[in-house]
mmCIF entry with sequence, helices, sheets and N, C-alpha, C, O atoms, coordinates in Angstrom:
data_MODEL
# 
_entry.id   MODEL 
# 
_entity.id                         1 
_entity.type                       polymer 
_entity.pdbx_number_of_molecules   1 
# 
_entity_poly.entity_id                      1 
_entity_poly.type                           'polypeptide(L)' 
_entity_poly.nstd_linkage                   no 
_entity_poly.nstd_monomer                   no 
_entity_poly.pdbx_seq_one_letter_code       GWDIGLSSESADVQTRLSSRSGRLEEALTQSLGQPVSVRVAREEEVSAT 
_entity_poly.pdbx_seq_one_letter_code_can   GWDIGLSSESADVQTRLSSRSGRLEEALTQSLGQPVSVRVAREEEVSAT 
_entity_poly.pdbx_strand_id                 A 
# 
loop_
_entity_poly_seq.entity_id 
_entity_poly_seq.num 
_entity_poly_seq.mon_id 
_entity_poly_seq.hetero 
1 1  GLY n 
1 2  TRP n 
1 3  ASP n 
1 4  ILE n 
1 5  GLY n 
1 6  LEU n 
1 7  SER n 
1 8  SER n 
1 9  GLU n 
1 10 SER n 
1 11 ALA n 
1 12 ASP n 
1 13 VAL n 
1 14 GLN n 
1 15 THR n 
1 16 ARG n 
1 17 LEU n 
1 18 SER n 
1 19 SER n 
1 20 ARG n 
1 21 SER n 
1 22 GLY n 
1 23 ARG n 
1 24 LEU n 
1 25 GLU n 
1 26 GLU n 
1 27 ALA n 
1 28 LEU n 
1 29 THR n 
1 30 GLN n 
1 31 SER n 
1 32 LEU n 
1 33 GLY n 
1 34 GLN n 
1 35 PRO n 
1 36 VAL n 
1 37 SER n 
1 38 VAL n 
1 39 ARG n 
1 40 VAL n 
1 41 ALA n 
1 42 ARG n 
1 43 GLU n 
1 44 GLU n 
1 45 GLU n 
1 46 VAL n 
1 47 SER n 
1 48 ALA n 
1 49 THR n 
# 
_struct_asym.id          A 
_struct_asym.entity_id   1 
# 
loop_
_struct_conf.conf_type_id 
_struct_conf.id 
_struct_conf.pdbx_PDB_helix_id 
_struct_conf.beg_label_comp_id 
_struct_conf.beg_label_asym_id 
_struct_conf.beg_label_seq_id 
_struct_conf.pdbx_beg_PDB_ins_code 
_struct_conf.end_label_comp_id 
_struct_conf.end_label_asym_id 
_struct_conf.end_label_seq_id 
_struct_conf.pdbx_end_PDB_ins_code 
_struct_conf.beg_auth_comp_id 
_struct_conf.beg_auth_asym_id 
_struct_conf.beg_auth_seq_id 
_struct_conf.end_auth_comp_id 
_struct_conf.end_auth_asym_id 
_struct_conf.end_auth_seq_id 
_struct_conf.pdbx_PDB_helix_class 
_struct_conf.details 
_struct_conf.pdbx_PDB_helix_length 
HELX_P HELX_P1 AA1 ALA A 11 ? LEU A 32 ? ALA A 11 LEU A 32 1 ? 22 
HELX_P HELX_P2 AA2 GLU A 43 ? ALA A 48 ? GLU A 43 ALA A 48 1 ? 6  
# 
_struct_conf_type.id          HELX_P 
_struct_conf_type.criteria    ? 
_struct_conf_type.reference   ? 
# 
_struct_sheet.id               AA1 
_struct_sheet.type             ? 
_struct_sheet.number_strands   2 
_struct_sheet.details          ? 
# 
_struct_sheet_order.sheet_id     AA1 
_struct_sheet_order.range_id_1   1 
_struct_sheet_order.range_id_2   2 
_struct_sheet_order.offset       ? 
_struct_sheet_order.sense        parallel 
# 
loop_
_struct_sheet_range.sheet_id 
_struct_sheet_range.id 
_struct_sheet_range.beg_label_comp_id 
_struct_sheet_range.beg_label_asym_id 
_struct_sheet_range.beg_label_seq_id 
_struct_sheet_range.pdbx_beg_PDB_ins_code 
_struct_sheet_range.end_label_comp_id 
_struct_sheet_range.end_label_asym_id 
_struct_sheet_range.end_label_seq_id 
_struct_sheet_range.pdbx_end_PDB_ins_code 
_struct_sheet_range.beg_auth_comp_id 
_struct_sheet_range.beg_auth_asym_id 
_struct_sheet_range.beg_auth_seq_id 
_struct_sheet_range.end_auth_comp_id 
_struct_sheet_range.end_auth_asym_id 
_struct_sheet_range.end_auth_seq_id 
AA1 1 TRP A 2  ? SER A 8  ? TRP A 2  SER A 8  
AA1 2 VAL A 36 ? ARG A 42 ? VAL A 36 ARG A 42 
# 
loop_
_atom_site.group_PDB 
_atom_site.id 
_atom_site.type_symbol 
_atom_site.label_atom_id 
_atom_site.label_alt_id 
_atom_site.label_comp_id 
_atom_site.label_asym_id 
_atom_site.label_entity_id 
_atom_site.label_seq_id 
_atom_site.pdbx_PDB_ins_code 
_atom_site.Cartn_x 
_atom_site.Cartn_y 
_atom_site.Cartn_z 
_atom_site.occupancy 
_atom_site.B_iso_or_equiv 
_atom_site.pdbx_formal_charge 
_atom_site.auth_seq_id 
_atom_site.auth_comp_id 
_atom_site.auth_asym_id 
_atom_site.auth_atom_id 
_atom_site.pdbx_PDB_model_num 
ATOM 1   N N  . GLY A 1 1  ? 106.618 93.781  97.204  1.00 0.00 ? 1  GLY A N  1 
ATOM 2   C CA . GLY A 1 1  ? 106.317 95.189  97.347  1.00 0.00 ? 1  GLY A CA 1 
ATOM 3   C C  . GLY A 1 1  ? 104.970 95.474  97.964  1.00 0.00 ? 1  GLY A C  1 
ATOM 4   O O  . GLY A 1 1  ? 104.246 94.554  98.343  1.00 0.00 ? 1  GLY A O  1 
ATOM 5   N N  . TRP A 1 2  ? 104.633 96.733  98.066  1.00 0.00 ? 2  TRP A N  1 
ATOM 6   C CA . TRP A 1 2  ? 103.410 97.127  98.688  1.00 0.00 ? 2  TRP A CA 1 
ATOM 7   C C  . TRP A 1 2  ? 102.420 97.694  97.618  1.00 0.00 ? 2  TRP A C  1 
ATOM 8   O O  . TRP A 1 2  ? 102.839 98.340  96.657  1.00 0.00 ? 2  TRP A O  1 
ATOM 9   N N  . ASP A 1 3  ? 101.136 97.440  97.809  1.00 0.00 ? 3  ASP A N  1 
ATOM 10  C CA . ASP A 1 3  ? 100.077 98.012  96.942  1.00 0.00 ? 3  ASP A CA 1 
ATOM 11  C C  . ASP A 1 3  ? 99.105  98.721  97.851  1.00 0.00 ? 3  ASP A C  1 
ATOM 12  O O  . ASP A 1 3  ? 98.314  98.076  98.538  1.00 0.00 ? 3  ASP A O  1 
ATOM 13  N N  . ILE A 1 4  ? 99.152  100.044 97.866  1.00 0.00 ? 4  ILE A N  1 
ATOM 14  C CA . ILE A 1 4  ? 98.368  100.813 98.789  1.00 0.00 ? 4  ILE A CA 1 
ATOM 15  C C  . ILE A 1 4  ? 97.232  101.526 98.089  1.00 0.00 ? 4  ILE A C  1 
ATOM 16  O O  . ILE A 1 4  ? 97.468  102.241 97.115  1.00 0.00 ? 4  ILE A O  1 
ATOM 17  N N  . GLY A 1 5  ? 96.031  101.357 98.546  1.00 0.00 ? 5  GLY A N  1 
ATOM 18  C CA . GLY A 1 5  ? 94.872  102.017 97.955  1.00 0.00 ? 5  GLY A CA 1 
ATOM 19  C C  . GLY A 1 5  ? 94.373  103.104 98.908  1.00 0.00 ? 5  GLY A C  1 
ATOM 20  O O  . GLY A 1 5  ? 94.157  102.851 100.093 1.00 0.00 ? 5  GLY A O  1 
ATOM 21  N N  . LEU A 1 6  ? 94.197  104.296 98.386  1.00 0.00 ? 6  LEU A N  1 
ATOM 22  C CA . LEU A 1 6  ? 93.667  105.439 99.143  1.00 0.00 ? 6  LEU A CA 1 
ATOM 23  C C  . LEU A 1 6  ? 92.335  105.834 98.565  1.00 0.00 ? 6  LEU A C  1 
ATOM 24  O O  . LEU A 1 6  ? 92.183  105.877 97.345  1.00 0.00 ? 6  LEU A O  1 
ATOM 25  N N  . SER A 1 7  ? 91.359  106.127 99.413  1.00 0.00 ? 7  SER A N  1 
ATOM 26  C CA . SER A 1 7  ? 90.048  106.534 98.892  1.00 0.00 ? 7  SER A CA 1 
ATOM 27  C C  . SER A 1 7  ? 89.540  107.713 99.711  1.00 0.00 ? 7  SER A C  1 
ATOM 28  O O  . SER A 1 7  ? 89.928  107.907 100.863 1.00 0.00 ? 7  SER A O  1 
ATOM 29  N N  . SER A 1 8  ? 88.655  108.502 99.083  1.00 0.00 ? 8  SER A N  1 
ATOM 30  C CA . SER A 1 8  ? 88.018  109.612 99.787  1.00 0.00 ? 8  SER A CA 1 
ATOM 31  C C  . SER A 1 8  ? 86.687  109.890 99.135  1.00 0.00 ? 8  SER A C  1 
ATOM 32  O O  . SER A 1 8  ? 86.522  109.701 97.930  1.00 0.00 ? 8  SER A O  1 
ATOM 33  N N  . GLU A 1 9  ? 85.751  110.334 99.921  1.00 0.00 ? 9  GLU A N  1 
ATOM 34  C CA . GLU A 1 9  ? 84.447  110.733 99.402  1.00 0.00 ? 9  GLU A CA 1 
ATOM 35  C C  . GLU A 1 9  ? 84.536  112.076 98.723  1.00 0.00 ? 9  GLU A C  1 
ATOM 36  O O  . GLU A 1 9  ? 83.672  112.394 97.907  1.00 0.00 ? 9  GLU A O  1 
ATOM 37  N N  . SER A 1 10 ? 85.520  112.865 99.013  1.00 0.00 ? 10 SER A N  1 
ATOM 38  C CA . SER A 1 10 ? 85.658  114.203 98.454  1.00 0.00 ? 10 SER A CA 1 
ATOM 39  C C  . SER A 1 10 ? 86.466  114.217 97.185  1.00 0.00 ? 10 SER A C  1 
ATOM 40  O O  . SER A 1 10 ? 87.602  113.743 97.171  1.00 0.00 ? 10 SER A O  1 
ATOM 41  N N  . ALA A 1 11 ? 85.912  114.748 96.122  1.00 0.00 ? 11 ALA A N  1 
ATOM 42  C CA . ALA A 1 11 ? 86.622  114.825 94.844  1.00 0.00 ? 11 ALA A CA 1 
ATOM 43  C C  . ALA A 1 11 ? 87.825  115.706 94.994  1.00 0.00 ? 11 ALA A C  1 
ATOM 44  O O  . ALA A 1 11 ? 88.867  115.431 94.400  1.00 0.00 ? 11 ALA A O  1 
ATOM 45  N N  . ASP A 1 12 ? 87.714  116.772 95.779  1.00 0.00 ? 12 ASP A N  1 
ATOM 46  C CA . ASP A 1 12 ? 88.853  117.668 95.979  1.00 0.00 ? 12 ASP A CA 1 
ATOM 47  C C  . ASP A 1 12 ? 90.031  116.939 96.615  1.00 0.00 ? 12 ASP A C  1 
ATOM 48  O O  . ASP A 1 12 ? 91.172  117.075 96.173  1.00 0.00 ? 12 ASP A O  1 
ATOM 49  N N  . VAL A 1 13 ? 89.734  116.146 97.681  1.00 0.00 ? 13 VAL A N  1 
ATOM 50  C CA . VAL A 1 13 ? 90.805  115.372 98.336  1.00 0.00 ? 13 VAL A CA 1 
ATOM 51  C C  . VAL A 1 13 ? 91.412  114.337 97.339  1.00 0.00 ? 13 VAL A C  1 
ATOM 52  O O  . VAL A 1 13 ? 92.626  114.141 97.276  1.00 0.00 ? 13 VAL A O  1 
ATOM 53  N N  . GLN A 1 14 ? 90.519  113.701 96.580  1.00 0.00 ? 14 GLN A N  1 
ATOM 54  C CA . GLN A 1 14 ? 91.005  112.725 95.613  1.00 0.00 ? 14 GLN A CA 1 
ATOM 55  C C  . GLN A 1 14 ? 91.953  113.342 94.580  1.00 0.00 ? 14 GLN A C  1 
ATOM 56  O O  . GLN A 1 14 ? 92.959  112.738 94.206  1.00 0.00 ? 14 GLN A O  1 
ATOM 57  N N  . THR A 1 15 ? 91.620  114.541 94.133  1.00 0.00 ? 15 THR A N  1 
ATOM 58  C CA . THR A 1 15 ? 92.486  115.259 93.173  1.00 0.00 ? 15 THR A CA 1 
ATOM 59  C C  . THR A 1 15 ? 93.807  115.576 93.773  1.00 0.00 ? 15 THR A C  1 
ATOM 60  O O  . THR A 1 15 ? 94.840  115.368 93.137  1.00 0.00 ? 15 THR A O  1 
ATOM 61  N N  . ARG A 1 16 ? 93.814  116.084 95.006  1.00 0.00 ? 16 ARG A N  1 
ATOM 62  C CA . ARG A 1 16 ? 95.084  116.394 95.661  1.00 0.00 ? 16 ARG A CA 1 
ATOM 63  C C  . ARG A 1 16 ? 95.938  115.166 95.873  1.00 0.00 ? 16 ARG A C  1 
ATOM 64  O O  . ARG A 1 16 ? 97.150  115.219 95.666  1.00 0.00 ? 16 ARG A O  1 
ATOM 65  N N  . LEU A 1 17 ? 95.317  114.021 96.296  1.00 0.00 ? 17 LEU A N  1 
ATOM 66  C CA . LEU A 1 17 ? 96.059  112.853 96.515  1.00 0.00 ? 17 LEU A CA 1 
ATOM 67  C C  . LEU A 1 17 ? 96.677  112.321 95.193  1.00 0.00 ? 17 LEU A C  1 
ATOM 68  O O  . LEU A 1 17 ? 97.837  111.911 95.147  1.00 0.00 ? 17 LEU A O  1 
ATOM 69  N N  . SER A 1 18 ? 95.835  112.348 94.109  1.00 0.00 ? 18 SER A N  1 
ATOM 70  C CA . SER A 1 18 ? 96.285  111.864 92.806  1.00 0.00 ? 18 SER A CA 1 
ATOM 71  C C  . SER A 1 18 ? 97.492  112.662 92.323  1.00 0.00 ? 18 SER A C  1 
ATOM 72  O O  . SER A 1 18 ? 98.424  112.091 91.755  1.00 0.00 ? 18 SER A O  1 
ATOM 73  N N  . SER A 1 19 ? 97.485  113.975 92.543  1.00 0.00 ? 19 SER A N  1 
ATOM 74  C CA . SER A 1 19 ? 98.569  114.775 92.072  1.00 0.00 ? 19 SER A CA 1 
ATOM 75  C C  . SER A 1 19 ? 99.863  114.540 92.850  1.00 0.00 ? 19 SER A C  1 
ATOM 76  O O  . SER A 1 19 ? 100.943 114.896 92.379  1.00 0.00 ? 19 SER A O  1 
ATOM 77  N N  . ARG A 1 20 ? 99.761  113.952 94.023  1.00 0.00 ? 20 ARG A N  1 
ATOM 78  C CA . ARG A 1 20 ? 100.943 113.708 94.863  1.00 0.00 ? 20 ARG A CA 1 
ATOM 79  C C  . ARG A 1 20 ? 101.307 112.222 94.921  1.00 0.00 ? 20 ARG A C  1 
ATOM 80  O O  . ARG A 1 20 ? 102.263 111.855 95.603  1.00 0.00 ? 20 ARG A O  1 
ATOM 81  N N  . SER A 1 21 ? 100.560 111.360 94.216  1.00 0.00 ? 21 SER A N  1 
ATOM 82  C CA . SER A 1 21 ? 100.761 109.926 94.389  1.00 0.00 ? 21 SER A CA 1 
ATOM 83  C C  . SER A 1 21 ? 102.168 109.497 93.933  1.00 0.00 ? 21 SER A C  1 
ATOM 84  O O  . SER A 1 21 ? 102.744 108.583 94.525  1.00 0.00 ? 21 SER A O  1 
ATOM 85  N N  . GLY A 1 22 ? 102.740 110.144 92.881  1.00 0.00 ? 22 GLY A N  1 
ATOM 86  C CA . GLY A 1 22 ? 104.104 109.801 92.468  1.00 0.00 ? 22 GLY A CA 1 
ATOM 87  C C  . GLY A 1 22 ? 105.102 110.078 93.523  1.00 0.00 ? 22 GLY A C  1 
ATOM 88  O O  . GLY A 1 22 ? 105.957 109.237 93.802  1.00 0.00 ? 22 GLY A O  1 
ATOM 89  N N  . ARG A 1 23 ? 105.024 111.287 94.155  1.00 0.00 ? 23 ARG A N  1 
ATOM 90  C CA . ARG A 1 23 ? 105.967 111.605 95.243  1.00 0.00 ? 23 ARG A CA 1 
ATOM 91  C C  . ARG A 1 23 ? 105.721 110.696 96.485  1.00 0.00 ? 23 ARG A C  1 
ATOM 92  O O  . ARG A 1 23 ? 106.659 110.326 97.191  1.00 0.00 ? 23 ARG A O  1 
ATOM 93  N N  . LEU A 1 24 ? 104.470 110.361 96.721  1.00 0.00 ? 24 LEU A N  1 
ATOM 94  C CA . LEU A 1 24 ? 104.162 109.413 97.809  1.00 0.00 ? 24 LEU A CA 1 
ATOM 95  C C  . LEU A 1 24 ? 104.835 108.068 97.574  1.00 0.00 ? 24 LEU A C  1 
ATOM 96  O O  . LEU A 1 24 ? 105.443 107.500 98.481  1.00 0.00 ? 24 LEU A O  1 
ATOM 97  N N  . GLU A 1 25 ? 104.718 107.559 96.328  1.00 0.00 ? 25 GLU A N  1 
ATOM 98  C CA . GLU A 1 25 ? 105.352 106.269 96.039  1.00 0.00 ? 25 GLU A CA 1 
ATOM 99  C C  . GLU A 1 25 ? 106.840 106.317 96.197  1.00 0.00 ? 25 GLU A C  1 
ATOM 100 O O  . GLU A 1 25 ? 107.434 105.390 96.748  1.00 0.00 ? 25 GLU A O  1 
ATOM 101 N N  . GLU A 1 26 ? 107.468 107.382 95.723  1.00 0.00 ? 26 GLU A N  1 
ATOM 102 C CA . GLU A 1 26 ? 108.902 107.558 95.886  1.00 0.00 ? 26 GLU A CA 1 
ATOM 103 C C  . GLU A 1 26 ? 109.315 107.541 97.356  1.00 0.00 ? 26 GLU A C  1 
ATOM 104 O O  . GLU A 1 26 ? 110.230 106.818 97.751  1.00 0.00 ? 26 GLU A O  1 
ATOM 105 N N  . ALA A 1 27 ? 108.623 108.354 98.155  1.00 0.00 ? 27 ALA A N  1 
ATOM 106 C CA . ALA A 1 27 ? 108.973 108.462 99.576  1.00 0.00 ? 27 ALA A CA 1 
ATOM 107 C C  . ALA A 1 27 ? 108.768 107.146 100.303 1.00 0.00 ? 27 ALA A C  1 
ATOM 108 O O  . ALA A 1 27 ? 109.602 106.740 101.112 1.00 0.00 ? 27 ALA A O  1 
ATOM 109 N N  . LEU A 1 28 ? 107.679 106.492 100.021 1.00 0.00 ? 28 LEU A N  1 
ATOM 110 C CA . LEU A 1 28 ? 107.400 105.190 100.706 1.00 0.00 ? 28 LEU A CA 1 
ATOM 111 C C  . LEU A 1 28 ? 108.400 104.116 100.237 1.00 0.00 ? 28 LEU A C  1 
ATOM 112 O O  . LEU A 1 28 ? 108.880 103.322 101.046 1.00 0.00 ? 28 LEU A O  1 
ATOM 113 N N  . THR A 1 29 ? 108.706 104.093 98.958  1.00 0.00 ? 29 THR A N  1 
ATOM 114 C CA . THR A 1 29 ? 109.696 103.150 98.388  1.00 0.00 ? 29 THR A CA 1 
ATOM 115 C C  . THR A 1 29 ? 111.031 103.301 99.080  1.00 0.00 ? 29 THR A C  1 
ATOM 116 O O  . THR A 1 29 ? 111.663 102.303 99.427  1.00 0.00 ? 29 THR A O  1 
ATOM 117 N N  . GLN A 1 30 ? 111.484 104.557 99.294  1.00 0.00 ? 30 GLN A N  1 
ATOM 118 C CA . GLN A 1 30 ? 112.732 104.790 99.934  1.00 0.00 ? 30 GLN A CA 1 
ATOM 119 C C  . GLN A 1 30 ? 112.701 104.389 101.401 1.00 0.00 ? 30 GLN A C  1 
ATOM 120 O O  . GLN A 1 30 ? 113.631 103.742 101.882 1.00 0.00 ? 30 GLN A O  1 
ATOM 121 N N  . SER A 1 31 ? 111.646 104.764 102.120 1.00 0.00 ? 31 SER A N  1 
ATOM 122 C CA . SER A 1 31 ? 111.584 104.462 103.553 1.00 0.00 ? 31 SER A CA 1 
ATOM 123 C C  . SER A 1 31 ? 111.379 102.994 103.839 1.00 0.00 ? 31 SER A C  1 
ATOM 124 O O  . SER A 1 31 ? 111.912 102.488 104.827 1.00 0.00 ? 31 SER A O  1 
ATOM 125 N N  . LEU A 1 32 ? 110.630 102.292 103.017 1.00 0.00 ? 32 LEU A N  1 
ATOM 126 C CA . LEU A 1 32 ? 110.371 100.862 103.253 1.00 0.00 ? 32 LEU A CA 1 
ATOM 127 C C  . LEU A 1 32 ? 111.395 99.982  102.604 1.00 0.00 ? 32 LEU A C  1 
ATOM 128 O O  . LEU A 1 32 ? 111.518 98.804  102.938 1.00 0.00 ? 32 LEU A O  1 
ATOM 129 N N  . GLY A 1 33 ? 112.163 100.571 101.639 1.00 0.00 ? 33 GLY A N  1 
ATOM 130 C CA . GLY A 1 33 ? 113.180 99.682  100.928 1.00 0.00 ? 33 GLY A CA 1 
ATOM 131 C C  . GLY A 1 33 ? 112.519 98.691  99.992  1.00 0.00 ? 33 GLY A C  1 
ATOM 132 O O  . GLY A 1 33 ? 113.157 97.722  99.581  1.00 0.00 ? 33 GLY A O  1 
ATOM 133 N N  . GLN A 1 34 ? 111.283 98.899  99.650  1.00 0.00 ? 34 GLN A N  1 
ATOM 134 C CA . GLN A 1 34 ? 110.574 97.970  98.760  1.00 0.00 ? 34 GLN A CA 1 
ATOM 135 C C  . GLN A 1 34 ? 109.717 98.793  97.797  1.00 0.00 ? 34 GLN A C  1 
ATOM 136 O O  . GLN A 1 34 ? 109.323 99.912  98.127  1.00 0.00 ? 34 GLN A O  1 
ATOM 137 N N  . PRO A 1 35 ? 109.425 98.255  96.615  1.00 0.00 ? 35 PRO A N  1 
ATOM 138 C CA . PRO A 1 35 ? 108.597 98.985  95.683  1.00 0.00 ? 35 PRO A CA 1 
ATOM 139 C C  . PRO A 1 35 ? 107.182 99.210  96.240  1.00 0.00 ? 35 PRO A C  1 
ATOM 140 O O  . PRO A 1 35 ? 106.591 98.307  96.833  1.00 0.00 ? 35 PRO A O  1 
ATOM 141 N N  . VAL A 1 36 ? 106.657 100.404 96.046  1.00 0.00 ? 36 VAL A N  1 
ATOM 142 C CA . VAL A 1 36 ? 105.322 100.719 96.538  1.00 0.00 ? 36 VAL A CA 1 
ATOM 143 C C  . VAL A 1 36 ? 104.480 101.272 95.381  1.00 0.00 ? 36 VAL A C  1 
ATOM 144 O O  . VAL A 1 36 ? 104.954 102.100 94.603  1.00 0.00 ? 36 VAL A O  1 
ATOM 145 N N  . SER A 1 37 ? 103.230 100.809 95.275  1.00 0.00 ? 37 SER A N  1 
ATOM 146 C CA . SER A 1 37 ? 102.297 101.273 94.270  1.00 0.00 ? 37 SER A CA 1 
ATOM 147 C C  . SER A 1 37 ? 101.129 101.911 95.028  1.00 0.00 ? 37 SER A C  1 
ATOM 148 O O  . SER A 1 37 ? 100.521 101.277 95.890  1.00 0.00 ? 37 SER A O  1 
ATOM 149 N N  . VAL A 1 38 ? 100.822 103.164 94.701  1.00 0.00 ? 38 VAL A N  1 
ATOM 150 C CA . VAL A 1 38 ? 99.736  103.891 95.351  1.00 0.00 ? 38 VAL A CA 1 
ATOM 151 C C  . VAL A 1 38 ? 98.632  104.125 94.358  1.00 0.00 ? 38 VAL A C  1 
ATOM 152 O O  . VAL A 1 38 ? 98.856  104.646 93.266  1.00 0.00 ? 38 VAL A O  1 
ATOM 153 N N  . ARG A 1 39 ? 97.392  103.722 94.759  1.00 0.00 ? 39 ARG A N  1 
ATOM 154 C CA . ARG A 1 39 ? 96.203  103.894 93.916  1.00 0.00 ? 39 ARG A CA 1 
ATOM 155 C C  . ARG A 1 39 ? 95.286  104.868 94.617  1.00 0.00 ? 39 ARG A C  1 
ATOM 156 O O  . ARG A 1 39 ? 95.156  104.773 95.838  1.00 0.00 ? 39 ARG A O  1 
ATOM 157 N N  . VAL A 1 40 ? 94.663  105.766 93.960  1.00 0.00 ? 40 VAL A N  1 
ATOM 158 C CA . VAL A 1 40 ? 93.714  106.724 94.488  1.00 0.00 ? 40 VAL A CA 1 
ATOM 159 C C  . VAL A 1 40 ? 92.378  106.471 93.809  1.00 0.00 ? 40 VAL A C  1 
ATOM 160 O O  . VAL A 1 40 ? 92.310  106.450 92.580  1.00 0.00 ? 40 VAL A O  1 
ATOM 161 N N  . ALA A 1 41 ? 91.293  106.273 94.598  1.00 0.00 ? 41 ALA A N  1 
ATOM 162 C CA . ALA A 1 41 ? 89.973  106.033 94.035  1.00 0.00 ? 41 ALA A CA 1 
ATOM 163 C C  . ALA A 1 41 ? 88.917  106.774 94.811  1.00 0.00 ? 41 ALA A C  1 
ATOM 164 O O  . ALA A 1 41 ? 89.119  107.132 95.971  1.00 0.00 ? 41 ALA A O  1 
ATOM 165 N N  . ARG A 1 42 ? 87.787  107.005 94.170  1.00 0.00 ? 42 ARG A N  1 
ATOM 166 C CA . ARG A 1 42 ? 86.642  107.565 94.873  1.00 0.00 ? 42 ARG A CA 1 
ATOM 167 C C  . ARG A 1 42 ? 86.053  106.543 95.819  1.00 0.00 ? 42 ARG A C  1 
ATOM 168 O O  . ARG A 1 42 ? 86.168  105.344 95.566  1.00 0.00 ? 42 ARG A O  1 
ATOM 169 N N  . GLU A 1 43 ? 85.418  106.979 96.913  1.00 0.00 ? 43 GLU A N  1 
ATOM 170 C CA . GLU A 1 43 ? 84.856  106.054 97.890  1.00 0.00 ? 43 GLU A CA 1 
ATOM 171 C C  . GLU A 1 43 ? 83.799  105.099 97.278  1.00 0.00 ? 43 GLU A C  1 
ATOM 172 O O  . GLU A 1 43 ? 83.719  103.937 97.677  1.00 0.00 ? 43 GLU A O  1 
ATOM 173 N N  . GLU A 1 44 ? 82.987  105.590 96.308  1.00 0.00 ? 44 GLU A N  1 
ATOM 174 C CA . GLU A 1 44 ? 81.980  104.784 95.700  1.00 0.00 ? 44 GLU A CA 1 
ATOM 175 C C  . GLU A 1 44 ? 82.608  103.589 94.945  1.00 0.00 ? 44 GLU A C  1 
ATOM 176 O O  . GLU A 1 44 ? 82.091  102.472 94.974  1.00 0.00 ? 44 GLU A O  1 
ATOM 177 N N  . GLU A 1 45 ? 83.751  103.873 94.265  1.00 0.00 ? 45 GLU A N  1 
ATOM 178 C CA . GLU A 1 45 ? 84.426  102.835 93.491  1.00 0.00 ? 45 GLU A CA 1 
ATOM 179 C C  . GLU A 1 45 ? 84.934  101.703 94.426  1.00 0.00 ? 45 GLU A C  1 
ATOM 180 O O  . GLU A 1 45 ? 84.838  100.516 94.114  1.00 0.00 ? 45 GLU A O  1 
ATOM 181 N N  . VAL A 1 46 ? 85.456  102.119 95.534  1.00 0.00 ? 46 VAL A N  1 
ATOM 182 C CA . VAL A 1 46 ? 86.023  101.158 96.511  1.00 0.00 ? 46 VAL A CA 1 
ATOM 183 C C  . VAL A 1 46 ? 84.945  100.299 97.071  1.00 0.00 ? 46 VAL A C  1 
ATOM 184 O O  . VAL A 1 46 ? 85.096  99.078  97.103  1.00 0.00 ? 46 VAL A O  1 
ATOM 185 N N  . SER A 1 47 ? 83.818  100.897 97.534  1.00 0.00 ? 47 SER A N  1 
ATOM 186 C CA . SER A 1 47 ? 82.758  100.156 98.226  1.00 0.00 ? 47 SER A CA 1 
ATOM 187 C C  . SER A 1 47 ? 81.961  99.305  97.238  1.00 0.00 ? 47 SER A C  1 
ATOM 188 O O  . SER A 1 47 ? 81.257  98.388  97.662  1.00 0.00 ? 47 SER A O  1 
ATOM 189 N N  . ALA A 1 48 ? 82.047  99.575  95.949  1.00 0.00 ? 48 ALA A N  1 
ATOM 190 C CA . ALA A 1 48 ? 81.283  98.830  94.957  1.00 0.00 ? 48 ALA A CA 1 
ATOM 191 C C  . ALA A 1 48 ? 81.906  97.436  94.725  1.00 0.00 ? 48 ALA A C  1 
ATOM 192 O O  . ALA A 1 48 ? 81.226  96.532  94.241  1.00 0.00 ? 48 ALA A O  1 
ATOM 193 N N  . THR A 1 49 ? 83.175  97.265  95.063  1.00 0.00 ? 49 THR A N  1 
ATOM 194 C CA . THR A 1 49 ? 83.803  95.968  94.803  1.00 0.00 ? 49 THR A CA 1 
ATOM 195 C C  . THR A 1 49 ? 83.665  95.019  95.933  1.00 0.00 ? 49 THR A C  1 
ATOM 196 O O  . THR A 1 49 ? 84.146  93.889  95.852  1.00 0.00 ? 49 THR A O  1 
# 
């Protein structure tokens, strides 16, 4: 399957992405024919690792 990480510096964008992540996973799973996991994180969290 796929593990997709999305990040944004904007808390507003992060909130909108988080609220849609379930529908995003469903749509990508259907179109790719494989399980897809979508994670949404703040830019600081991503760059800290």
